[in-house]
N, CA, C, O and CB atoms as a CASP TS submission, in Angstrom:
PFRMAT TS
TARGET T0000
AUTHOR 0000-0000-0000
METHOD Language model
MODEL 1
PARENT N/A
ATOM      1  N   MET     1     103.920  89.046 114.040  1.00  0.00           N
ATOM      2  CA  MET     1     102.882  89.854 114.685  1.00  0.00           C
ATOM      3  C   MET     1     101.663  89.990 113.786  1.00  0.00           C
ATOM      4  O   MET     1     100.521  89.822 114.215  1.00  0.00           O
ATOM      5  CB  MET     1     103.427  91.242 115.047  1.00  0.00           C
ATOM      6  N   LYS     2     101.943  90.301 112.522  1.00  0.00           N
ATOM      7  CA  LYS     2     100.831  90.457 111.574  1.00  0.00           C
ATOM      8  C   LYS     2     100.136  89.121 111.319  1.00  0.00           C
ATOM      9  O   LYS     2      98.917  89.071 111.155  1.00  0.00           O
ATOM     10  CB  LYS     2     101.336  91.048 110.246  1.00  0.00           C
ATOM     11  N   LYS     3     100.921  88.036 111.286  1.00  0.00           N
ATOM     12  CA  LYS     3     100.329  86.713 111.064  1.00  0.00           C
ATOM     13  C   LYS     3      99.418  86.334 112.232  1.00  0.00           C
ATOM     14  O   LYS     3      98.360  85.739 112.027  1.00  0.00           O
ATOM     15  CB  LYS     3     101.435  85.646 110.877  1.00  0.00           C
ATOM     16  N   VAL     4      99.821  86.673 113.441  1.00  0.00           N
ATOM     17  CA  VAL     4      99.008  86.369 114.621  1.00  0.00           C
ATOM     18  C   VAL     4      97.691  87.110 114.545  1.00  0.00           C
ATOM     19  O   VAL     4      96.638  86.545 114.843  1.00  0.00           O
ATOM     20  CB  VAL     4      99.753  86.737 115.916  1.00  0.00           C
ATOM     21  N   ASN     5      97.741  88.376 114.146  1.00  0.00           N
ATOM     22  CA  ASN     5      96.524  89.172 114.023  1.00  0.00           C
ATOM     23  C   ASN     5      95.606  88.590 112.953  1.00  0.00           C
ATOM     24  O   ASN     5      94.387  88.544 113.123  1.00  0.00           O
ATOM     25  CB  ASN     5      96.866  90.633 113.694  1.00  0.00           C
ATOM     26  N   MET     6      96.206  88.144 111.846  1.00  0.00           N
ATOM     27  CA  MET     6      95.426  87.553 110.769  1.00  0.00           C
ATOM     28  C   MET     6      94.722  86.282 111.237  1.00  0.00           C
ATOM     29  O   MET     6      93.546  86.072 110.941  1.00  0.00           O
ATOM     30  CB  MET     6      96.322  87.249 109.569  1.00  0.00           C
ATOM     31  N   GLU     7      95.446  85.438 111.968  1.00  0.00           N
ATOM     32  CA  GLU     7      94.852  84.194 112.459  1.00  0.00           C
ATOM     33  C   GLU     7      93.748  84.490 113.461  1.00  0.00           C
ATOM     34  O   GLU     7      92.715  83.820 113.480  1.00  0.00           O
ATOM     35  CB  GLU     7      95.923  83.298 113.099  1.00  0.00           C
ATOM     36  N   PHE     8      93.978  85.511 114.304  1.00  0.00           N
ATOM     37  CA  PHE     8      92.973  85.887 115.293  1.00  0.00           C
ATOM     38  C   PHE     8      91.713  86.403 114.610  1.00  0.00           C
ATOM     39  O   PHE     8      90.599  86.033 114.982  1.00  0.00           O
ATOM     40  CB  PHE     8      93.531  86.948 116.251  1.00  0.00           C
ATOM     41  N   LEU     9      91.898  87.264 113.605  1.00  0.00           N
ATOM     42  CA  LEU     9      90.754  87.802 112.870  1.00  0.00           C
ATOM     43  C   LEU     9      90.032  86.702 112.107  1.00  0.00           C
ATOM     44  O   LEU     9      88.802  86.660 112.082  1.00  0.00           O
ATOM     45  CB  LEU     9      91.207  88.902 111.904  1.00  0.00           C
ATOM     46  N   PHE    10      90.797  85.812 111.487  1.00  0.00           N
ATOM     47  CA  PHE    10      90.188  84.740 110.702  1.00  0.00           C
ATOM     48  C   PHE    10      89.372  83.814 111.592  1.00  0.00           C
ATOM     49  O   PHE    10      88.292  83.366 111.207  1.00  0.00           O
ATOM     50  CB  PHE    10      91.264  83.942 109.955  1.00  0.00           C
ATOM     51  N   ASP    11      89.893  83.526 112.790  1.00  0.00           N
ATOM     52  CA  ASP    11      89.163  82.684 113.733  1.00  0.00           C
ATOM     53  C   ASP    11      87.897  83.397 114.186  1.00  0.00           C
ATOM     54  O   ASP    11      86.867  82.765 114.420  1.00  0.00           O
ATOM     55  CB  ASP    11      90.046  82.322 114.948  1.00  0.00           C
ATOM     56  N   LYS    12      87.982  84.716 114.308  1.00  0.00           N
ATOM     57  CA  LYS    12      86.831  85.519 114.710  1.00  0.00           C
ATOM     58  C   LYS    12      85.786  85.551 113.598  1.00  0.00           C
ATOM     59  O   LYS    12      84.582  85.557 113.857  1.00  0.00           O
ATOM     60  CB  LYS    12      87.271  86.947 115.071  1.00  0.00           C
ATOM     61  N   ILE    13      86.268  85.571 112.354  1.00  0.00           N
ATOM     62  CA  ILE    13      85.362  85.590 111.200  1.00  0.00           C
ATOM     63  C   ILE    13      84.529  84.312 111.141  1.00  0.00           C
ATOM     64  O   ILE    13      83.339  84.359 110.829  1.00  0.00           O
ATOM     65  CB  ILE    13      86.158  85.762 109.892  1.00  0.00           C
ATOM     66  N   LYS    14      85.140  83.191 111.436  1.00  0.00           N
ATOM     67  CA  LYS    14      84.454  81.903 111.352  1.00  0.00           C
ATOM     68  C   LYS    14      83.228  81.846 112.261  1.00  0.00           C
ATOM     69  O   LYS    14      82.282  81.102 112.002  1.00  0.00           O
ATOM     70  CB  LYS    14      85.413  80.778 111.710  1.00  0.00           C
ATOM     71  N   LYS    15      83.258  82.646 113.333  1.00  0.00           N
ATOM     72  CA  LYS    15      82.150  82.621 114.288  1.00  0.00           C
ATOM     73  C   LYS    15      81.002  83.544 113.873  1.00  0.00           C
ATOM     74  O   LYS    15      79.933  83.537 114.483  1.00  0.00           O
ATOM     75  CB  LYS    15      82.649  83.015 115.668  1.00  0.00           C
ATOM     76  N   GLU    16      81.242  84.344 112.819  1.00  0.00           N
ATOM     77  CA  GLU    16      80.204  85.267 112.359  1.00  0.00           C
ATOM     78  C   GLU    16      79.182  84.540 111.493  1.00  0.00           C
ATOM     79  O   GLU    16      79.379  83.383 111.122  1.00  0.00           O
ATOM     80  CB  GLU    16      80.826  86.434 111.577  1.00  0.00           C
ATOM     81  N   LYS    17      78.086  85.232 111.175  1.00  0.00           N
ATOM     82  CA  LYS    17      77.064  84.653 110.303  1.00  0.00           C
ATOM     83  C   LYS    17      77.601  84.568 108.877  1.00  0.00           C
ATOM     84  O   LYS    17      78.477  85.350 108.505  1.00  0.00           O
ATOM     85  CB  LYS    17      75.755  85.493 110.348  1.00  0.00           C
ATOM     86  N   PRO    18      77.092  83.630 108.069  1.00  0.00           N
ATOM     87  CA  PRO    18      77.569  83.403 106.700  1.00  0.00           C
ATOM     88  C   PRO    18      77.625  84.691 105.873  1.00  0.00           C
ATOM     89  O   PRO    18      78.642  84.971 105.238  1.00  0.00           O
ATOM     90  CB  PRO    18      76.671  82.392 106.004  1.00  0.00           C
ATOM     91  N   LYS    19      76.549  85.472 105.876  1.00  0.00           N
ATOM     92  CA  LYS    19      76.521  86.684 105.049  1.00  0.00           C
ATOM     93  C   LYS    19      77.526  87.699 105.554  1.00  0.00           C
ATOM     94  O   LYS    19      78.207  88.347 104.759  1.00  0.00           O
ATOM     95  CB  LYS    19      75.114  87.300 105.032  1.00  0.00           C
ATOM     96  N   GLN    20      77.628  87.846 106.867  1.00  0.00           N
ATOM     97  CA  GLN    20      78.607  88.762 107.436  1.00  0.00           C
ATOM     98  C   GLN    20      80.018  88.264 107.133  1.00  0.00           C
ATOM     99  O   GLN    20      80.938  89.054 106.919  1.00  0.00           O
ATOM    100  CB  GLN    20      78.397  88.910 108.961  1.00  0.00           C
ATOM    101  N   HIS    21      80.169  86.955 107.119  1.00  0.00           N
ATOM    102  CA  HIS    21      81.462  86.323 106.844  1.00  0.00           C
ATOM    103  C   HIS    21      81.947  86.727 105.446  1.00  0.00           C
ATOM    104  O   HIS    21      83.082  87.173 105.282  1.00  0.00           O
ATOM    105  CB  HIS    21      81.354  84.769 106.959  1.00  0.00           C
ATOM    106  N   GLU    22      81.085  86.569 104.453  1.00  0.00           N
ATOM    107  CA  GLU    22      81.461  86.900 103.082  1.00  0.00           C
ATOM    108  C   GLU    22      81.739  88.392 102.948  1.00  0.00           C
ATOM    109  O   GLU    22      82.698  88.788 102.286  1.00  0.00           O
ATOM    110  CB  GLU    22      80.358  86.473 102.103  1.00  0.00           C
ATOM    111  N   TRP    23      80.908  89.216 103.569  1.00  0.00           N
ATOM    112  CA  TRP    23      81.072  90.673 103.486  1.00  0.00           C
ATOM    113  C   TRP    23      82.372  91.097 104.150  1.00  0.00           C
ATOM    114  O   TRP    23      83.092  91.951 103.633  1.00  0.00           O
ATOM    115  CB  TRP    23      79.879  91.397 104.143  1.00  0.00           C
ATOM    116  N   PHE    24      82.671  90.491 105.309  1.00  0.00           N
ATOM    117  CA  PHE    24      83.881  90.858 106.038  1.00  0.00           C
ATOM    118  C   PHE    24      85.129  90.425 105.284  1.00  0.00           C
ATOM    119  O   PHE    24      86.105  91.171 105.203  1.00  0.00           O
ATOM    120  CB  PHE    24      83.871  90.240 107.430  1.00  0.00           C
ATOM    121  N   LEU    25      85.092  89.201 104.727  1.00  0.00           N
ATOM    122  CA  LEU    25      86.252  88.715 103.971  1.00  0.00           C
ATOM    123  C   LEU    25      86.542  89.627 102.788  1.00  0.00           C
ATOM    124  O   LEU    25      87.704  89.894 102.480  1.00  0.00           O
ATOM    125  CB  LEU    25      86.018  87.275 103.481  1.00  0.00           C
ATOM    126  N   PHE    26      85.488  90.111 102.120  1.00  0.00           N
ATOM    127  CA  PHE    26      85.648  90.994 100.967  1.00  0.00           C
ATOM    128  C   PHE    26      86.448  92.240 101.348  1.00  0.00           C
ATOM    129  O   PHE    26      87.412  92.597 100.672  1.00  0.00           O
ATOM    130  CB  PHE    26      84.273  91.394 100.401  1.00  0.00           C
ATOM    131  N   TRP    27      86.042  92.895 102.431  1.00  0.00           N
ATOM    132  CA  TRP    27      86.742  94.110 102.861  1.00  0.00           C
ATOM    133  C   TRP    27      88.057  93.790 103.553  1.00  0.00           C
ATOM    134  O   TRP    27      89.012  94.561 103.472  1.00  0.00           O
ATOM    135  CB  TRP    27      85.860  94.926 103.792  1.00  0.00           C
ATOM    136  N   PHE    28      88.105  92.637 104.241  1.00  0.00           N
ATOM    137  CA  PHE    28      89.327  92.256 104.953  1.00  0.00           C
ATOM    138  C   PHE    28      90.497  92.075 103.991  1.00  0.00           C
ATOM    139  O   PHE    28      91.599  92.555 104.257  1.00  0.00           O
ATOM    140  CB  PHE    28      89.101  90.965 105.746  1.00  0.00           C
ATOM    141  N   PHE    29      90.263  91.384 102.871  1.00  0.00           N
ATOM    142  CA  PHE    29      91.334  91.139 101.917  1.00  0.00           C
ATOM    143  C   PHE    29      91.699  92.401 101.152  1.00  0.00           C
ATOM    144  O   PHE    29      92.848  92.567 100.741  1.00  0.00           O
ATOM    145  CB  PHE    29      90.934  90.043 100.948  1.00  0.00           C
ATOM    146  N   ARG    30      90.725  93.301 100.957  1.00  0.00           N
ATOM    147  CA  ARG    30      91.034  94.581 100.307  1.00  0.00           C
ATOM    148  C   ARG    30      91.930  95.404 101.219  1.00  0.00           C
ATOM    149  O   ARG    30      92.888  96.030 100.764  1.00  0.00           O
ATOM    150  CB  ARG    30      89.732  95.366  99.964  1.00  0.00           C
ATOM    151  N   ALA    31      91.612  95.399 102.511  1.00  0.00           N
ATOM    152  CA  ALA    31      92.424  96.140 103.479  1.00  0.00           C
ATOM    153  C   ALA    31      93.791  95.476 103.621  1.00  0.00           C
ATOM    154  O   ALA    31      94.807  96.159 103.746  1.00  0.00           O
ATOM    155  CB  ALA    31      91.710  96.215 104.857  1.00  0.00           C
ATOM    156  N   LEU    32      93.813  94.151 103.601  1.00  0.00           N
ATOM    157  CA  LEU    32      95.067  93.405 103.731  1.00  0.00           C
ATOM    158  C   LEU    32      95.979  93.711 102.549  1.00  0.00           C
ATOM    159  O   LEU    32      97.182  93.905 102.722  1.00  0.00           O
ATOM    160  CB  LEU    32      94.796  91.883 103.825  1.00  0.00           C
ATOM    161  N   TYR    33      95.410  93.755 101.357  1.00  0.00           N
ATOM    162  CA  TYR    33      96.174  94.076 100.156  1.00  0.00           C
ATOM    163  C   TYR    33      96.747  95.493 100.254  1.00  0.00           C
ATOM    164  O   TYR    33      97.895  95.738  99.883  1.00  0.00           O
ATOM    165  CB  TYR    33      95.288  93.937  98.897  1.00  0.00           C
ATOM    166  N   PHE    34      95.937  96.410 100.755  1.00  0.00           N
ATOM    167  CA  PHE    34      96.376  97.795 100.926  1.00  0.00           C
ATOM    168  C   PHE    34      97.512  97.875 101.933  1.00  0.00           C
ATOM    169  O   PHE    34      98.489  98.593 101.719  1.00  0.00           O
ATOM    170  CB  PHE    34      95.206  98.684 101.374  1.00  0.00           C
ATOM    171  N   LEU    35      97.383  97.135 103.036  1.00  0.00           N
ATOM    172  CA  LEU    35      98.430  97.142 104.066  1.00  0.00           C
ATOM    173  C   LEU    35      99.739  96.576 103.522  1.00  0.00           C
ATOM    174  O   LEU    35     100.818  97.054 103.870  1.00  0.00           O
ATOM    175  CB  LEU    35      97.980  96.334 105.296  1.00  0.00           C
ATOM    176  N   MET    36      99.643  95.564 102.673  1.00  0.00           N
ATOM    177  CA  MET    36     100.853  94.966 102.099  1.00  0.00           C
ATOM    178  C   MET    36     101.561  95.969 101.199  1.00  0.00           C
ATOM    179  O   MET    36     102.791  96.016 101.167  1.00  0.00           O
ATOM    180  CB  MET    36     100.508  93.686 101.304  1.00  0.00           C
ATOM    181  N   LEU    37     100.790  96.775 100.466  1.00  0.00           N
ATOM    182  CA  LEU    37     101.396  97.778  99.596  1.00  0.00           C
ATOM    183  C   LEU    37     102.084  98.861 100.423  1.00  0.00           C
ATOM    184  O   LEU    37     103.193  99.292 100.105  1.00  0.00           O
ATOM    185  CB  LEU    37     100.336  98.404  98.675  1.00  0.00           C
ATOM    186  N   VAL    38     101.411  99.291 101.483  1.00  0.00           N
ATOM    187  CA  VAL    38     101.945 100.369 102.326  1.00  0.00           C
ATOM    188  C   VAL    38     103.116  99.875 103.173  1.00  0.00           C
ATOM    189  O   VAL    38     104.111 100.580 103.346  1.00  0.00           O
ATOM    190  CB  VAL    38     100.840 100.936 103.238  1.00  0.00           C
ATOM    191  N   ASP    39     102.987  98.657 103.697  1.00  0.00           N
ATOM    192  CA  ASP    39     103.995  98.128 104.615  1.00  0.00           C
ATOM    193  C   ASP    39     105.082  97.354 103.873  1.00  0.00           C
ATOM    194  O   ASP    39     105.636  96.391 104.403  1.00  0.00           O
ATOM    195  CB  ASP    39     103.337  97.229 105.657  1.00  0.00           C
ATOM    196  N   ASP    40     105.379  97.772 102.662  1.00  0.00           N
ATOM    197  CA  ASP    40     106.386  97.084 101.856  1.00  0.00           C
ATOM    198  C   ASP    40     107.756  97.686 102.119  1.00  0.00           C
ATOM    199  O   ASP    40     108.245  98.510 101.346  1.00  0.00           O
ATOM    200  CB  ASP    40     106.040  97.165 100.352  1.00  0.00           C
ATOM    201  N   THR    41     108.375  97.263 103.229  1.00  0.00           N
ATOM    202  CA  THR    41     109.679  97.814 103.601  1.00  0.00           C
ATOM    203  C   THR    41     110.744  96.722 103.519  1.00  0.00           C
ATOM    204  O   THR    41     111.916  96.980 103.794  1.00  0.00           O
ATOM    205  CB  THR    41     109.633  98.425 105.028  1.00  0.00           C
TER
END
C-alpha cells in the first residue's frame, strides 16, 4: 500500500516544474524518513 502511494506520488512529482520537483523531493524524503521511524512495527 505504501509502495503504491510512493509510486503514485513520484509519478506526480515528475510532472511538476523542476524547481518544485527539487523542493518537493526534499520535503517528501524528510516526511518519508519520519514515517519509517514512526511506522516501525
